[in-house]
C-alpha positions in Angstrom: 126.0 84.2 107.1 127.0 86.1 110.2 130.6 85.7 109.4 129.9 87.2 106.0 128.4 90.1 107.3 130.8 90.8 109.9 133.7 90.7 107.3 131.4 92.9 105.0 131.1 95.6 107.9 134.9 95.7 108.2 135.4 96.3 104.6 132.3 98.5 103.5 131.6 100.4 106.7 134.0 103.1 105.6 132.2 103.4 102.3 128.6 103.6 103.7 128.2 107.3 103.1 129.4 106.7 99.5 126.9 104.0 98.9 124.1 106.3 100.4 125.1 109.1 98.1 123.9 107.3 95.1 120.5 108.7 94.4 119.8 106.2 91.8 119.1 109.1 89.0 120.2 106.9 86.2 122.9 109.3 84.6 125.5 106.7 84.8 123.6 104.3 82.8 124.6 105.3 79.3 128.4 105.9 80.5 128.5 102.2 81.4 129.9 99.8 78.6 128.5 96.8 80.3 125.2 98.1 80.8 125.1 99.5 77.2 125.8 95.8 76.1 123.7 93.8 78.2 120.8 96.2 79.2 120.8 94.6 82.6 120.2 97.1 85.5 122.5 94.8 87.6 125.5 95.5 85.1 125.1 99.2 85.6 126.8 101.3 88.4 123.7 102.0 90.3 122.8 98.3 89.9 125.9 97.1 91.4 125.7 99.7 94.2 122.2 98.3 94.9 123.8 94.8 95.2 126.4 96.1 97.5 123.7 97.8 99.8 121.8 94.5 99.6 125.0 92.6 101.1 125.8 95.3 103.6 122.2 95.2 105.1 122.2 91.2 105.1 119.5 90.9 102.3 121.9 89.2 100.0 125.0 86.9 100.7 128.3 88.1 99.6 129.0 84.6 98.3 125.7 84.7 95.9 126.0 84.1 92.2 124.4 87.3 91.3 127.0 89.5 93.4 129.9 87.7 91.9 128.6 87.7 88.3 127.8 91.5 88.2 130.9 92.7 90.2 133.1 90.4 88.0 131.8 92.0 84.9 132.5 95.5 85.7 135.4 97.0 83.9 136.3 99.4 86.6 136.6 102.0 83.9 135.1 104.7 86.3 133.3 106.3 83.4 130.3 106.7 85.7 132.2 109.0 88.2 132.5 112.4 86.0 128.6 112.1 85.1 127.5 111.4 88.8 125.8 114.5 90.1 126.1 113.3 93.7 130.0 112.7 93.3 130.0 108.8 94.3 133.3 107.6 94.1 132.4 104.2 92.5 135.8 102.8 91.9 136.6 102.7 95.5 133.2 101.1 96.2 134.0 98.3 93.5 137.2 97.6 95.4 135.6 97.2 98.7 132.8 95.0 97.1 135.5 92.7 95.2 137.3 92.6 98.5 134.2 91.2 100.2 133.7 89.0 97.4 137.3 87.6 97.9 136.6 87.2 101.6 133.5 85.3 101.0 135.5 82.3 99.9 133.2 82.0 96.8 134.6 79.5 94.3 135.9 81.2 91.0 136.9 79.8 87.7 140.4 78.8 86.8 141.6 82.2 85.5 140.5 84.1 88.7 142.4 81.3 90.6 145.5 81.8 88.7 145.3 85.7 89.1 144.9 85.2 93.0 148.1 82.9 92.8 150.0 85.4 90.8 149.2 88.4 92.8 150.0 86.8 95.9 153.1 84.9 94.9 154.8 86.8 92.1 153.6 90.4 92.2 154.2 90.9 95.9 157.7 89.9 95.5 159.9 92.2 93.2 162.6 89.8 92.2 160.1 87.0 91.2 158.3 89.8 89.2 161.3 90.9 87.4 162.1 87.4 86.7 158.7 86.7 85.1 158.9 89.8 83.0 162.4 88.8 81.8 160.9 85.5 80.6 158.1 87.1 78.9 160.4 89.7 77.1 162.4 86.7 76.0 159.5 84.9 74.5 158.7 88.1 72.9 162.1 89.0 71.6 162.8 85.7 70.3 159.5 85.8 68.2 158.1 82.8 69.9 154.8 84.5 70.5 154.5 85.8 67.1 155.3 82.4 65.6 152.8 80.7 67.8 150.2 83.1 66.5 151.0 83.3 63.0 150.9 79.4 62.8 147.6 79.5 64.7 149.2 77.0 67.2 148.2 79.2 70.0 144.6 78.7 69.2 144.8 75.1 69.6 145.5 75.5 73.2 142.7 78.1 74.2 141.4 81.5 73.2 142.7 82.9 76.4 146.2 81.7 75.5 146.2 83.3 72.0 144.8 86.4 73.5 147.6 86.4 76.0 150.3 86.0 73.3 148.7 88.6 71.2 149.0 91.1 74.2 152.6 90.2 74.8 153.5 90.4 71.1 151.9 93.7 70.8 154.3 95.1 73.3 157.1 94.8 70.9 158.1 98.0 69.2 157.2 97.9 65.6 159.4 100.8 64.6 162.7 100.5 66.3 164.9 103.5 66.2 168.1 103.3 64.3 170.0 105.3 66.9 170.0 105.4 70.7 169.9 108.9 72.1 170.3 111.0 75.2 169.5 114.5 76.1 172.2 116.8 75.0 172.9 118.4 78.5 172.9 114.9 80.4 170.6 113.8 83.2 172.1 115.8 86.0 170.1 118.6 87.5 171.2 122.1 87.7 170.7 124.8 90.4 167.2 126.0 90.2 165.9 123.3 87.7 162.7 121.5 88.3 163.0 117.9 89.4 160.7 114.9 89.1 160.8 111.1 90.2 159.7 108.7 87.8 157.3 105.9 88.6 158.6 103.2 86.4 155.6 100.7 86.7 156.0 96.9 86.5 154.5 96.3 83.1 155.9 99.5 81.6 159.4 98.8 82.9 158.9 95.1 82.1 157.6 95.3 78.6 157.7 99.1 77.7 161.0 100.2 79.1 161.4 102.5 75.6 158.4 104.6 77.0 160.0 105.2 80.3 163.1 106.2 78.5 161.1 108.6 76.2 159.4 110.1 79.1 162.6 110.8 80.8 164.2 112.5 77.7 161.1 114.7 77.0 161.0 115.9 80.5 164.8 116.7 80.5 164.3 118.6 77.0 161.6 120.7 78.7 163.8 121.4 81.8 162.9 119.0 84.2 165.7 116.6 85.8 164.5 113.0 86.2 165.4 110.3 88.6 163.9 106.8 89.2 163.9 105.7 92.9 165.6 102.1 92.7 163.3 100.4 95.3 159.9 101.3 93.8 157.6 98.3 93.2 154.2 97.6 91.5 151.6 100.2 92.2 148.9 97.8 93.4 146.3 98.4 91.0 145.9 94.7 89.9 145.4 94.0 93.6 143.0 96.3 94.4 140.8 95.7 91.5 140.9 92.0 92.3 139.8 93.0 95.9 143.0 92.1 97.5 143.3 95.2 99.3 146.0 94.2 101.9 148.1 93.2 99.0 147.7 96.7 97.5 148.3 98.4 100.9 151.7 96.3 101.2 152.9 97.7 97.8 151.7 101.3 98.7 153.7 101.4 101.8 156.8 100.1 99.9 156.3 102.9 97.3 155.8 105.7 99.9 159.1 104.6 101.5 160.7 104.6 98.1 159.7 108.1 97.1 160.4 109.8 100.4 163.9 110.8 99.2 162.8 114.1 97.6 159.6 115.3 98.9 159.5 118.5 96.8 159.5 116.6 93.5 156.6 115.6 91.6 155.9 111.8 91.0 155.6 111.4 87.4 153.8 108.4 85.7 153.2 107.4 82.2 150.5 104.6 82.9 147.1 105.8 83.4 146.3 102.8 85.6 149.2 103.3 87.7 148.6 107.0 88.1 144.9 106.5 89.1 146.0 103.9 91.8 149.0 106.1 93.2 146.4 109.1 93.6 144.3 106.9 95.7 146.9 105.8 98.2 145.3 108.4 100.5 142.1 106.7 100.5 143.7 103.1 100.5 145.9 103.8 103.8 143.6 106.3 105.4 143.1 104.1 108.5 146.9 103.3 108.7 148.2 105.3 111.7 151.9 105.4 110.6 151.1 105.8 106.8 147.9 107.9 106.5 149.5 111.3 106.5 152.5 110.3 104.3 150.1 108.6 101.8 148.1 111.8 101.5 151.1 113.8 100.8 152.3 111.1 98.3 149.2 111.2 96.3 149.3 114.8 96.1 152.6 114.6 94.4 151.5 112.2 91.6 150.9 113.6 88.1 150.8 112.1 84.7 153.9 112.9 82.4 151.2 115.1 80.2 150.1 117.0 83.3 153.7 117.5 84.3 154.4 119.0 80.9 151.5 121.3 81.1 153.1 123.2 83.8 155.9 124.3 81.5 156.3 126.0 78.1 156.3 122.9 76.1 158.8 122.9 73.3 158.0 122.4 69.8 159.6 119.5 67.9 160.0 118.7 64.2 157.6 116.9 61.8 157.6 113.0 62.0 155.9 112.1 58.8 152.4 112.2 57.1 150.8 109.1 58.7 147.6 109.8 60.2 147.4 109.6 64.0 144.5 109.5 66.4 144.4 109.2 70.2 142.5 106.8 72.5 142.1 107.9 76.1 143.1 105.5 79.0 140.1 105.2 81.0 142.0 105.7 84.6 143.9 108.5 83.0 140.8 110.3 82.0 138.3 109.2 84.9 141.0 108.6 87.7 143.7 111.5 87.0 141.3 113.8 85.0 143.9 114.3 82.2 141.7 115.2 79.5 143.3 117.8 77.2 146.9 117.4 78.6 147.8 114.2 76.6 146.3 116.1 73.3 148.7 119.0 74.0 151.7 116.7 73.7 150.5 115.7 70.2 150.0 119.5 69.3 153.8 120.1 70.0 154.6 118.0 66.9 154.3 120.3 63.8 152.0 119.4 61.0 150.7 116.1 62.7 147.9 114.6 60.6 145.7 114.0 63.8 142.1 112.8 63.4 139.7 112.5 66.4 138.6 109.0 67.3 134.9 108.4 67.7 134.4 106.9 71.2 137.8 107.6 72.4 136.5 108.2 75.9 135.0 104.7 76.0 136.8 101.7 77.4 138.7 99.5 75.0 137.9 96.3 77.0 141.4 95.7 78.5 140.7 97.0 81.9 144.0 95.5 83.6 143.4 91.8 83.1 139.8 91.8 82.3 140.5 90.6 78.9 141.8 87.5 80.3 139.1 87.0 83.1 136.2 88.1 81.3 137.1 87.5 77.6 133.6 87.4 75.8 132.6 90.8 77.2 135.9 92.4 76.5 136.1 91.1 73.0 132.6 92.8 72.3 133.8 96.0 73.7 137.3 95.6 71.7 135.6 95.1 68.6 133.6 98.4 68.8 136.9 100.3 69.5 138.4 98.5 66.4 135.7 99.5 64.1 136.3 103.2 65.2 139.8 102.9 64.8 139.3 101.6 61.2 136.9 104.3 60.4 139.3 106.9 61.6 141.9 105.7 58.8 144.8 106.2 61.3 147.9 104.3 61.0 149.2 105.3 64.4 147.2 105.2 67.7 148.6 106.9 70.9 147.4 105.9 74.2 148.5 106.5 77.7 148.4 103.2 79.3 150.3 99.8 78.7 147.3 97.8 79.3 145.2 99.8 76.5 148.4 99.5 74.2 148.3 95.8 74.5 144.5 95.2 74.2 144.2 97.6 71.2 147.5 96.4 69.5 146.8 92.8 70.5 143.3 92.9 69.0 144.4 94.7 65.7 146.9 92.0 65.3 144.4 89.2 65.4 142.1 91.1 63.2 145.1 91.7 60.6 144.7 95.5 61.0 147.8 97.5 60.2 148.1 99.7 63.3 151.1 101.1 65.1 150.4 101.7 68.9 152.5 103.8 71.1 152.5 106.4 74.0 151.9 110.1 72.9 155.2 110.8 74.7 156.9 108.4 72.3 155.7 110.4 69.5 157.0 113.8 70.9 160.1 112.2 71.8 160.6 111.0 68.0 159.7 114.7 66.9 162.3 116.0 69.5 164.9 113.6 67.8 164.4 114.8 64.4 164.4 118.4 65.5 168.1 117.5 66.7 167.4 117.9 70.6 169.4 114.8 71.3 172.7 113.6 70.6 173.7 110.1 69.4 175.3 107.9 72.0 177.4 106.5 69.1 
């Protein structure tokens, strides 16, 4: 017990004031998807904070079943933060609590063990990670994932395997463009032109390269020259959410170095999960003498593509058809980066778009990184509610600003035989610009 308390103090001591700040008012309860589902106080933000305080004060062991169960059940959506009158930064507390759980040596199930191994031996090694995504793309592009899903062979292995294949297959573009396009004036910046550095993201670059390409084209059309530093790595979000804060710090330092080439340029992301992690680098490296100041400076430069486009006079495109479109907010884009209206502004730049609001658009879809593979039962309940709202909207296209949300909703729709095209809002704006003739063909 002594070793556990000592380890806890090293990871949670700096969060003590944030824990104390929680006045247990209960305003967070109805915003928490897991509490709404279970009705268990320990599955609420204030309940989990109470558990953290109990561990920090030595009244509860960090390897207790209760501490593990209720921290593992948390989606980490951070929907509790905007409604908290005391301004408790719950996301940071959760990461510190999970770090303590990891240090406790508590035995976990196979899914958590595999995640730990992948984060340690694949995600921290860029070449291995690129190779892993290359294999995933090959399986997707050859149609192997879809065949195993259609024939129901995947289900014979396990529900998690079937879910994983559905997530992978959902990343495939359902509406491939007939022609490749580039911005008419090219990609070189001109004197006085604004510039931005694109954070490509490991999942986005690995499975959604088209989103990065669309992001670059849309920014260029709106007068922003784009470059992507070659030595950037994973943002570290999966490590932080899993409690591996040292792994997250390793990746953070590498990214800070990679983006030091142009300190005046904004760092643009198109993945809500990545963006929320990048803006927290200042907190993550606050006690690193060499990187603390650089991390703060880095975090101030991070914006979502929608937030970057808010700063300019967004150009109108052309109509893209009469399909009904709706929008589901990425939790971390909404609660981490506070991008509320900016993504919708991109859609408003498309003339005569048949847009319909989505009930519960601000509620988590159940993806939450790899939560859908670690806690499948809870994730599926949350997903079914989301799919029900999507069906009720009558939308044929759903736009969302995070690849994890894209795969969760797209994979779920496929398994439920719901006809739905999922994409990033910037992809719709990109198509609008293409139809307006703002690009020229490479052919």
